[in-house]
C-alpha positions in Angstrom: 209.7 271.2 293.7 206.6 269.7 295.4 203.8 268.5 292.9 200.4 270.4 293.3 197.8 267.9 294.4 194.8 267.3 292.1 192.5 268.6 294.8 194.5 271.7 295.0 194.9 272.3 291.3 191.1 271.8 290.9 190.4 274.5 293.5 192.8 276.8 291.6 191.0 276.3 288.5 187.8 277.0 289.9 188.8 280.3 291.5 190.1 281.4 288.0 186.9 280.5 286.4 184.9 282.6 289.2 187.3 285.5 288.8 186.7 285.8 285.1 183.1 285.1 285.1 182.8 287.9 287.5 184.8 290.2 285.2 182.0 289.7 282.4 180.3 292.8 281.5 176.4 292.9 282.0 175.9 292.8 278.2 178.0 289.6 278.0 176.1 287.9 280.9 172.8 288.8 279.1 173.8 287.1 275.9 174.9 284.0 277.8 171.4 283.8 279.5 168.9 281.3 278.1 165.6 280.9 279.6 164.7 277.2 280.5 161.2 277.3 279.1 158.7 279.6 277.7 155.6 278.1 279.4 154.7 279.6 282.8 155.2 277.3 285.4 151.8 276.0 287.1 152.5 277.4 290.5 153.7 281.0 289.4 151.9 284.0 290.3 149.7 285.4 287.8 149.5 289.4 287.2 145.9 290.4 286.3 145.2 293.7 284.6 141.8 295.4 284.1 141.4 297.9 281.5 140.9 301.3 283.3 137.1 302.0 282.7 137.2 302.7 286.5 140.1 304.9 288.1 142.9 302.9 290.1 141.4 303.2 293.4 138.1 302.0 292.4 139.5 299.2 290.1 141.4 297.8 293.1 138.3 298.0 295.5 136.0 296.3 292.9 138.5 293.7 291.7 140.7 292.7 294.7 137.8 290.7 296.6 137.1 289.1 293.1 140.6 287.9 292.8 140.6 286.4 296.2 137.6 284.6 295.2 139.0 283.2 292.2 142.2 282.2 294.2 140.1 280.3 296.8 138.0 278.5 294.0 141.1 277.5 292.0 144.1 277.5 294.1 145.8 279.9 291.8 148.2 282.9 293.0 146.8 286.0 291.5 148.1 289.7 291.9 146.1 292.6 290.6 148.1 295.4 288.9 146.1 298.7 288.2 147.1 301.1 285.2 147.1 304.8 285.2 145.2 305.1 282.1 144.3 303.4 278.6 147.9 304.1 277.3 149.5 302.7 280.4 147.2 299.5 280.4 147.8 298.9 276.6 151.6 299.2 277.0 151.5 296.3 279.5 148.7 294.3 277.7 150.6 294.7 274.2 154.1 293.9 276.1 152.8 290.7 277.4 153.0 291.8 280.9 149.8 290.5 282.0 149.1 286.7 282.4 145.2 287.3 282.6 143.4 290.5 281.7 140.1 292.0 281.0 140.5 294.4 278.1 137.6 296.0 276.2 136.6 294.4 272.8 138.9 296.5 270.7 141.9 295.6 273.1 140.7 292.2 273.1 140.9 291.5 269.4 144.3 293.5 269.2 145.7 291.3 272.2 145.7 288.2 269.9 148.5 289.8 267.8 150.5 289.8 271.2 150.3 286.4 272.4 146.9 286.2 274.1 143.9 284.2 273.5 140.2 284.7 274.5 138.7 282.5 276.9 135.7 284.3 278.3 133.7 287.5 278.0 131.7 289.7 280.3 127.9 289.6 280.2 125.3 291.0 279.3 126.0 292.4 275.8 122.9 294.5 276.1 125.0 296.8 278.7 127.8 297.3 276.3 126.8 300.4 274.5 128.1 303.9 274.3 126.0 306.8 276.0 126.3 310.7 275.4 125.3 312.8 278.3 125.1 316.5 278.8 123.8 318.9 281.4 120.1 319.6 281.1 120.5 323.2 280.8 122.4 322.6 277.6 119.2 321.2 276.2 121.0 319.1 273.5 118.3 317.6 271.3 120.1 317.5 267.8 123.5 316.2 266.7 123.9 319.8 264.8 124.3 321.2 268.3 127.6 319.5 268.7 129.1 320.8 265.5 132.2 322.9 266.2 131.9 322.2 269.9 134.1 320.3 272.5 133.1 316.8 273.3 134.9 314.8 275.9 135.9 311.1 275.7 137.8 309.0 278.1 140.4 307.6 275.8 140.9 307.3 271.9 140.7 303.4 272.2 137.6 303.2 274.4 135.4 301.0 272.4 131.8 301.7 274.0 132.6 305.1 275.4 134.6 306.8 272.2 134.4 304.7 269.1 130.7 303.8 269.4 129.7 307.2 270.0 131.7 308.7 267.5 130.1 306.2 265.0 126.7 307.0 266.2 127.3 310.7 265.6 128.8 310.0 262.3 125.8 308.1 261.1 123.8 311.1 262.2 125.7 313.4 260.1 128.8 314.6 262.3 132.4 313.5 261.8 133.6 314.3 265.4 137.4 314.4 264.3 136.8 316.7 261.6 133.8 318.9 262.4 134.0 319.0 266.4 136.9 319.0 269.1 137.2 315.8 270.6 138.9 316.0 274.3 140.3 312.8 275.7 140.4 313.2 279.4 142.0 309.8 280.7 138.7 308.1 282.5 135.0 307.7 282.3 134.5 309.9 285.2 136.5 312.7 283.9 134.5 312.5 280.7 131.2 313.1 282.6 132.7 315.7 284.8 133.9 317.7 281.9 130.3 318.0 280.6 129.1 318.7 284.1 131.7 321.5 284.4 130.7 322.8 281.1 134.3 322.2 280.0 132.7 320.2 277.2 129.1 320.6 275.6 128.6 316.8 276.1 130.3 313.7 277.2 130.8 310.1 275.9 130.9 307.2 278.3 129.0 303.7 278.8 126.2 302.5 281.0 128.3 301.0 284.0 130.2 304.2 284.9 127.4 306.4 284.1 125.1 304.6 286.5 127.9 304.4 289.3 128.6 308.3 288.8 124.9 308.9 289.3 124.7 306.8 292.4 127.9 308.5 293.9 127.0 312.0 292.8 123.2 312.3 293.4 123.1 316.2 293.4 125.2 316.6 290.4 123.3 313.9 288.5 120.1 316.0 288.8 121.7 318.5 286.6 122.7 315.9 283.9 120.8 313.8 281.4 121.4 310.8 279.0 120.8 312.2 275.5 121.6 309.4 273.2 122.7 305.7 273.6 124.3 303.5 270.8 123.2 300.0 269.7 125.0 297.3 271.8 128.1 295.3 270.7 129.9 292.4 272.2 131.2 293.0 275.8 134.6 293.1 277.4 136.7 290.1 277.0 138.8 287.8 279.2 142.2 287.0 277.8 145.1 284.9 279.0 148.7 284.6 277.8 148.9 281.6 275.4 151.9 279.9 277.5 149.8 279.5 280.8 149.0 276.1 282.0 145.9 275.1 280.0 144.5 273.0 282.9 144.5 275.9 285.3 142.9 278.3 282.7 140.1 275.9 282.1 139.7 275.7 285.9 139.3 279.6 286.2 137.1 279.6 283.1 134.7 277.4 284.8 134.9 279.4 287.9 134.1 282.6 286.0 131.1 280.9 284.2 129.4 280.2 287.7 129.9 283.2 289.6 126.4 284.7 288.9 125.0 281.5 290.4 126.8 282.0 293.6 125.1 284.5 295.9 128.6 285.4 297.6 130.4 285.8 294.1 127.3 287.7 292.7 127.6 290.5 295.5 131.3 290.7 294.6 130.3 291.6 291.1 128.2 294.6 291.9 131.0 297.1 292.0 132.3 296.1 288.4 129.0 297.1 286.8 128.4 293.9 285.0 126.4 290.7 285.9 128.9 287.9 285.3 131.0 285.9 282.9 130.5 283.4 280.0 132.8 281.3 277.8 133.9 283.0 274.7 136.4 282.5 271.9 137.6 284.7 269.0 134.7 283.8 266.6 132.3 285.4 269.3 134.1 288.7 268.6 133.4 288.7 265.0 130.7 291.4 265.2 133.3 293.7 266.7 135.8 292.9 264.0 133.4 293.9 261.3 132.5 297.1 263.5 136.4 298.1 263.4 136.7 297.5 259.7 133.7 299.8 259.1 134.9 302.3 261.5 138.4 302.4 260.1 137.1 302.8 256.4 135.0 305.7 257.2 136.6 307.6 260.2 140.1 305.9 260.9 141.1 303.9 263.9 143.6 305.6 266.5 146.9 304.8 265.6 
């Protein structure tokens, strides 16, 4: 009998290993997989998410040029991913899907529990307030007129457009959740339109979409009015995943902070409804944290 050469024997052993590896179940393969690192590589593409205060189409039109500007200034690779509604956005954010995101202040603080850190915020804070609008022919002048009526809101977790108006009404004697009928309609524009079409007696939103809706619907806007507005709070945040390259994050943060001083970038900001960005950290959101504590004790935060 001829002896099998070492090279032939090695080849047979390799075939046997490959055969049995191919027979492993998907579950077995998953167990054997171990990530090489938990830190996002410096040259990877970052997924960017914007909380849906605008609908998906308007979000894309407003922010896609801004992302291209950020790429040009930093050398980063960025991909904008829109969300259907607040619930869809929050599933992605709290699941760590976004690398970089612009959540509302409530979502900003909550994202810290899911591996994010605050690096900047939108400005100015004076524009971050809730507004309550209604048809002029409703002639709403008293909070009492909303008792037992339908009031439209974009989403349970919208801070400026839901929680802050609810708090305003609570301080003026109306607990919306117990004494009226809150209707969550999915977006800022839908909230306004519910009041316009008389499906709700009033609507809550915040200045940026309210002003934009008026510009886009001048005839309808003539039939609407701003009834009340709340005190301001800290504006929307900019959060990044904690495992992102710190040098690149700092580079982007610098670019954010100078956008309102660059004439080209300043024009890009117009469709977003805010003036620019500034550096921020968790401490900057302490007023929001205190507000949410008061709100939770008196009314109850959304679960």
